[in-house]
Residue, then its C-alpha position, 0 to 999 in steps of 0.5 A: m500500500t502506498g500513500a499511507l503517510g498523512w501530513p502529520a507523519i510527513v512532518r515527523l519525517g521533516l523533523v528528522q531532516a531538521a535534526i540532520g541539518a542541525m548536526v551537519m551545520i556544526p562540522t561543515s560550517l562552524l568548525n570550518r570557520v573555527m579551524m581557519v580563523e581561530l586556529g589559523l589553519v589553511a582553508a584546504v584543511p577543513a575543506g578537505l575534511v568536508a570534501w572527504h565526508y561527501a566522498v563517503q556518500l558516493s555509496r548512496p545508490m547502494w543504500g537506495h537500492g537496498s531500500d528498493r528491495g524492502r530493507r527496514r528503513t527505520t533501522w538505517i535512519v536511526g543507525g545513521m543518525g547515531v553515527l552522524a552524532l558520534g562523528t560530529l563530537l569527534a570532529v570537535d576533538a579533531a579540530a582541537l588537535l589540529g590546532r595544536g599541530s598534532s598528527a593525531g588530529t589528522l587521523l581523527g579528523i579523517l575518521a570523524y568526517a567519514m562517520i559524518g558522511g556515512g551517517v548522513g548518507a544512510a539516514g538521508t537516503s533511507l528517509l527519502a526512500l521512505l518518504a517516496a514509498g509512503t507518500a501519495p503521488e500528488r503529495r510527493a513534491p510538496a512533501a519533499a519541499l516541506t522536509w527540506v524547508m524543515m531541514v533548513a529550519g533546523i540549520v537556522v535554529a542550530a546556527g542561531s542558538v549555537g552561535t549565541l551560546l558560543e560567546p565568549f568563544s573557547l574550545a571548551r565551550l565549543a565542546f560543551v555546546t556541541g554535545g548539547a546540540v548533538l544530543t538534542a538533535f539525535l533524540v528529536a530524530v529518534v522520537a520523530v521517526h518512531g512508528v512511522e514506517r509501520r504505517v507503510a505496507m512495504s511491497a515486495p520488489e517487482a524483480a530481483e534486480s541486481f544493483p548494477d542492472a538497476l543503476r544501468g536502468v536509471w542511467g539509461d533514462p535520458v531525463a534522469r541522466r540529464f537531470t543528474v548533470f544538472v544536479f551536479v553543476s547546480m549543487l557545485a555552485y551552491a556548495m562553493q559558498d559553504l566553506i567561505l561565507e563564514p571566513f569571508g565575514g571574519l576576514v573581510f568584515r572582521l566579525s567574531p565567530g558567534a557573529t559569523t555563525q549567526l550570519s550563516g543562520v541569516h543566510h539559511g533563513g533566506v533559504l528557508a524563506g525562498m523555499v516557502a515562497m516557492g512552495l506557496l506560489g508554485r503550489g499545485r503547479a507541476r510535478v514535472p520540469d516542463a510544467g513550470l518548475d524549470r522556470w522556478i529553478m532558472g529564477g532561483c539560479l539567476l537571483s543567486a548569481a546576482a546576489l554573489v555579484g553583490l558580495g563581490i561589490g561589498a568586499r570592496d567597501p565592507l564598512h558600508w555594505p549591507l551584508t545581512a541583506n545581501l545574504v538574505l537575497l542570496g538565501l532567497g535565490n538558493g531556496v527557490f532553486a533548491a525547493a524547485a529542484v527537490a520537487t522535480m527530483m521527487s517527481l522524477a523518482g517514480a517516473d518508471g513506476g517507483g520500482r527504482s525510486g530509491t536507486r534514483m534518489g541515491v544516484w542524485g544524492a551521489a551526484q549532489a555529494i560529489a558536487f558538494g565535496a568538490g564545490g566546497l573544496l573548489g571555493a576554499l582552494t580558489v581563495d587559498a590560491l589567490r591569497t598565495a598569489g599575492q591577492a588581499d583577502a577581498p579580491a581572493f573572495q571576489g574571485a571565488f564568488a565570480g566562479e560560483g556565479l558563472l556556475f549558477l548561470c550554467s545551471a539555469w541553461l542546463i535545466l532548459h535542456v532537462s525539461r526538453a529531454p524526451a522521457r521514455p520508459i526503461a525496461r527492467v533488466t532481470a537477473 
């Protein structure tokens, strides 16, 4: 039986997404700034660790395929959240060791971020597979948008509260605040997901399809293939800013750790507003790209590019530039494009009848993970390279923002070709 999940159950799954976002914010945003600014490490160190946690997520298609074959998803969700929580705690210890120049910090950092990547992949992919399997077709797009809005809301709440509690900053306070945030997020996730899966009668797989056959079937669909390319390029653009926004605030605008963490919350608040706006204004419009979602995606990409131009201008005159408003505008563009892309993703996930929905979500999740890892690293390395070449902080960040803006323009062009791709059913390959 499909379509068993009502809106209360969907909201509960959204709370799990919120818990994931709250936890991931700490190692990928807060610790990135701490390692670069407070501990004086080159940007490549935290960027490399964040890229590593995305590399671990390349196994997402396998987890999605396992979900397609009827594995218990709640176990994967709770187990993934537990691994994510432990990895986040270890990441704080690793940062402290790296700041002291200890080689043990490198090894612990590699282990911690591998656990973070594995936890996010296991919990996130299984959650989306459960959502796709248990939600009626007419609810899938808005349900996906809602869960992502709640994930961003989790990031906003965590960034704002953690940023406030970190003042005055110390490594001891960082460890204490992180422990409280991680424990709270984990408990919320466990309580929220408990019993939800029981409402969905899991049907047996339509065919004993092997993972390679399922993967070939997904890649053989021209719409799925082109959408995968779009996901990679657009998320590459989105990710370039993740590791440099807080250092940008610290190095160019001379803001404190707590202040830049709160600015990160402001940006994600804009993302949240953009997602909500897209959900309300585009409600009931389309469940496929060629019915209007492509225009929302294009608009979000173009607005993001314009906001990045603004950040580049602001770097020249940080004393008089409205940084907060600029980051809200960037968040709005990011949110509109992301919500429309997720809605499209959920709709396309069941394009072959739903038999490969988990594998499809896994493929797009892997493309997103590669892009996030490469994008964050690309942004950080661009800043490092320009600074090493003799550029001041402001021009170095301007160069990174310019590259990111160009990628958003490419994404706006690519989505048109996705929507024009002729969809065709793909025959199943049986073992």
